Every structure is written in C-alpha cells, then in structure tokens.
C-alpha positions in Angstrom: -76.3 -95.9 59.5 -77.4 -98.5 62.1 -74.1 -100.0 63.4 -75.7 -102.1 66.1 -76.9 -104.9 63.8 -74.8 -107.7 62.4 -72.1 -109.9 64.0 -69.1 -107.8 63.0 -70.6 -104.3 63.5 -70.2 -104.0 67.3 -66.4 -104.2 66.9 -66.5 -101.5 64.1 -68.8 -99.3 66.2 -66.7 -99.7 69.4 -63.5 -98.9 67.5 -65.0 -95.8 66.1 -65.9 -94.6 69.6 -62.4 -95.2 71.1 -60.5 -93.7 68.2 -62.6 -90.5 68.7 -62.0 -90.5 72.4 -58.2 -90.6 71.7 -58.5 -87.0 70.5 -55.9 -87.4 67.7 -55.8 -89.6 64.6 -55.2 -93.2 65.5 -56.2 -96.6 64.1 -56.7 -100.0 65.6 -53.8 -102.1 64.4 -51.7 -105.0 65.5 -49.0 -104.2 66.6 -50.9 -101.4 68.3 -50.8 -97.8 67.0 -49.2 -95.6 69.6 -49.7 -91.9 69.5 -48.9 -88.9 71.7 -52.2 -87.5 72.9 -52.0 -85.4 76.2 -55.8 -84.8 76.0 -56.8 -88.4 75.5 -60.0 -89.6 77.1 -58.8 -93.2 77.2 -57.1 -92.5 80.5 -56.7 -89.9 83.3 -54.6 -86.8 82.4 -50.9 -87.6 82.4 -51.4 -91.3 82.1 -51.2 -93.7 79.1 -54.3 -95.3 77.8 -54.6 -98.7 76.1 -57.8 -100.0 74.5 -58.1 -103.3 72.7 -61.1 -104.1 70.6 -61.1 -107.5 68.9 -57.6 -108.4 67.6 -56.2 -104.9 67.5 -55.4 -102.0 69.9 -54.7 -98.3 70.2 -52.4 -96.6 72.8 -52.3 -93.0 73.8 -49.3 -91.6 75.6 -48.9 -88.3 77.5 -45.5 -87.4 75.9 -43.0 -88.6 73.4 -40.8 -90.4 75.9 -43.7 -92.5 77.1 -44.8 -93.1 73.5 -41.4 -94.5 72.5 -41.4 -96.9 75.5 -44.9 -98.0 74.7 -44.1 -98.6 71.0 -41.3 -100.9 72.0 -43.7 -102.7 74.3 -46.3 -103.0 71.5 -43.6 -104.5 69.3 -42.9 -107.4 71.6 -46.3 -108.0 73.2 -49.5 -109.3 71.7 -52.6 -107.1 71.6 -54.0 -109.1 74.5 -50.8 -108.8 76.6 -50.9 -105.0 76.2 -53.8 -104.9 78.6 -52.2 -107.3 81.0 -50.7 -105.0 83.7 -48.1 -107.6 84.7 -46.8 -108.4 81.2 -46.9 -104.7 80.3 -45.1 -103.7 83.5 -42.3 -106.2 82.7 -42.0 -104.9 79.1 -41.7 -101.3 80.4 -39.5 -101.9 83.4 -36.3 -101.1 81.7 -37.4 -97.8 80.0 -40.4 -96.3 81.7 -41.5 -98.2 84.9 -45.2 -98.3 85.6 -46.0 -96.5 88.9 -49.8 -97.1 89.0 -52.6 -98.8 87.0 -56.3 -98.6 86.5 -57.9 -101.8 85.2 -57.9 -103.8 83.2 -61.6 -103.5 82.6 -63.5 -105.7 80.2 -65.3 -103.9 77.4 -68.6 -105.7 76.6 -71.1 -105.1 73.8 -74.2 -106.7 72.3 -72.6 -108.3 69.3 -75.7 -108.6 67.2 -77.8 -105.7 68.6 -81.2 -106.5 70.0 -81.1 -110.1 68.7 -78.3 -110.7 71.2 -80.1 -109.1 74.1 -81.4 -111.4 76.8 -83.9 -109.4 78.9 -84.3 -109.9 82.6 -87.8 -108.6 83.4 -88.8 -107.2 86.8 -90.8 -104.6 88.7 -88.6 -101.6 87.6 -89.6 -98.0 88.1 -88.5 -95.4 85.5 -87.6 -92.1 87.0 -87.2 -88.9 84.9 -84.0 -86.9 84.9 -85.5 -84.1 87.0 -86.9 -86.4 89.8 -84.0 -88.5 91.2 -84.3 -88.2 95.0 -84.5 -92.0 95.3 -81.4 -92.4 93.2 -79.5 -89.8 95.3 -80.6 -91.6 98.4 -79.2 -94.9 97.1 -75.9 -93.2 96.2 -75.6 -91.6 99.6 -76.2 -95.0 101.3 -73.2 -96.7 99.7 -69.5 -95.9 100.1 -68.0 -93.2 98.0 -65.9 -95.7 96.0 -69.0 -97.6 95.0 -70.9 -94.5 94.1 -68.0 -93.2 92.0 -67.5 -96.5 90.3 -71.1 -96.8 89.3 -71.2 -93.4 87.5 -74.9 -93.1 88.2 -74.6 -89.5 89.3 -73.7 -88.6 85.7 -76.3 -90.5 83.7 -78.1 -88.7 80.9 -80.9 -91.3 80.6 -83.8 -91.9 83.0 -82.9 -93.8 86.1 -84.3 -97.4 86.4 -84.9 -98.4 90.0 -86.0 -101.4 92.1 -87.7 -100.2 95.2 -88.1 -102.2 98.5 -90.1 -100.7 101.3 -90.1 -97.3 99.6 -86.3 -97.3 99.3 -84.3 -97.8 96.1 -82.1 -100.8 96.5 -80.8 -101.1 92.9 -80.5 -98.6 90.0 -79.2 -98.4 86.4 -79.0 -95.9 83.6 -76.6 -94.8 81.0 -74.4 -91.9 80.0 -74.6 -90.8 76.3 -71.1 -91.1 74.8 -70.0 -90.1 71.4 -70.8 -92.2 68.3 -74.3 -93.1 69.7 -72.9 -95.3 72.5 -74.8 -95.7 75.8 -72.3 -96.3 78.6 -74.1 -98.3 81.2 -74.1 -97.5 84.9 -75.4 -100.0 87.6 -75.4 -100.1 91.4 -77.0 -102.3 94.0 -77.1 -101.6 97.7 -74.5 -103.7 99.5 -77.0 -105.7 101.6 -79.1 -106.6 98.5 -76.4 -108.0 96.3 -76.2 -111.5 94.9 -79.9 -111.6 94.3 -80.0 -110.9 90.6 -81.1 -107.2 91.0 -78.3 -105.8 88.9 -79.4 -107.7 85.9 -83.1 -106.6 86.3 -82.4 -102.8 86.5 -79.6 -103.0 83.8 -82.0 -104.9 81.5 -84.4 -101.9 81.5 -81.6 -99.5 80.8 -80.3 -101.6 78.0 -83.8 -101.9 76.4 -84.2 -98.1 76.7 -80.8 -97.6 74.9 -81.7 -100.0 72.1 -85.0 -98.3 71.6 -83.1 -95.0 71.2 -80.9 -96.6 68.5 -77.8 -96.6 70.7 -75.0 -99.2 71.2 -75.0 -100.3 74.8 -71.5 -100.5 76.3 -70.8 -102.4 79.6 -67.3 -101.7 81.2 -66.6 -104.1 84.0 -63.6 -104.8 86.3 -65.0 -107.2 89.0 -66.1 -110.7 87.9 -69.7 -110.4 89.2 -70.3 -107.4 87.0 -68.9 -109.3 84.0 -71.1 -112.2 84.8 -74.2 -110.0 84.9 -73.3 -108.5 81.5 -72.9 -112.0 80.0 -76.3 -113.1 81.3 -77.9 -110.2 79.4 -76.2 -111.2 76.2 -73.1 -109.0 76.2 -69.8 -110.3 74.9 -66.4 -109.2 76.0 -65.0 -107.8 72.8 -62.0 -105.9 74.3 -60.3 -104.4 77.4 -59.1 -101.1 78.7 -56.0 -100.4 80.8 -54.6 -97.1 82.0 -51.0 -96.8 83.4 -49.1 -94.0 85.0 -45.4 -94.2 84.0 
C-alpha cells in the first residue's frame, strides 16, 4: 500500500516506522506510551528515547526504574513538552535526574508525497554505490563531528554530488530504513555553506527516494537544516529526544 500520498498518511507511516524501531509493542498515545525496551533504536544503548509524531508520543526506557519515572513525567507533561529537554529535566529531577541529552531533533516529512515536494534543480552528479571516492574526499575534508552528523558514510542510495573545480563541495543521499523510509543525509563543505547547495543535492536524493516509492525523512537539529527541509516542502511532524538518566 502506498502510504506517502494523502495529507494524513505521512503521520501514519512515520508512526509505523518508530514503533517498529522501538523493538517491543508500543503505540503512539497521549499521554505517551512508556515501555521498557533495552534494545530500542530510538536512542543509544542505556538511554531513554522519546519520539513525538503529531499529537502523540512513544517512550522507550532501558529499565523498569527509568520507565516508572518517565511514566510519571508523561502524566504531567504534554506530548510536546516531553521532547523539551528543560521541561523533561525538571519533571524527572526528583526521581531520575537527566545526566545527558541528544536533541531534540525535528522529524520532517513530505506530508502529501510528491505533491508536497518543491524541487531545487541544479547540476548534480549521481555517483553509484561502488564509486564514491569524491564523497569520501568530502567527508575527509570536514571535521569528524560534521562527517558523523551527516551519516553519508552509511547511505544505501547513490550519492548526489555538486562538484566545483573537480572537488565535491556538497553531497546527499539516503539510508534505507524499515517501513520503506528513506532517511536523508546531507553535507556541504564548510567554506561553501549558505549558498543554497544543501537544497540542490538534497532535492536529487529526495526525488530518487520518491521514484523508489519511499517516504523521505529529514531529521534536523540546527535551524539551517530545518530551513532547507522546509524549502523543499517538508513539514515538521514530530521530534526526537534521547536522555541518559
């Protein structure tokens, strides 16, 4: 069944993805459904993971004690406040203080499939999976944090590159996730940023994912990344937060 068409289907599709990644039976509810799931892929091992899609959320905890504390927090916080590290930290301070956080990250989708997509054409080169020397050179030329954040070294799609003077200055691709989701990965060389290049390479990756019948997913923490997603037609339908308690 094609779940990428229609105004409500992106929420349904995204919820199906994240409940599968939880690794145990869980449902998007409000107040949030909190479950013990040591193997959850919503967060790093040993952490708690919170994902909100639309007006409901799911929470995975590494153990029963953390789950009890998070259930109490979910009872007094709204689904939006659950992914606010400050509000969540205050709610947990008396039972299981938060030691570290990752996020929150906005979860963005094309709410309406291809009809919602706003392409950004440009001179993009498509590079096959077995010929990625230019992509590797781009990754090697940025800091390790930027390279890791982009996720480009793990993509399962072709790489889409913008080349300047024989050197790749921007790249995008996607990683195939469960439930026919294409998790987008984008990187621009530091000295070429703020020139609209992220949108151009990402546009090619999004188009490729749509042609393959996949639901593109854009996960973004910094505002510039969220702005690029919005320009391509993505809507912020949720958020993700991981906490170490």
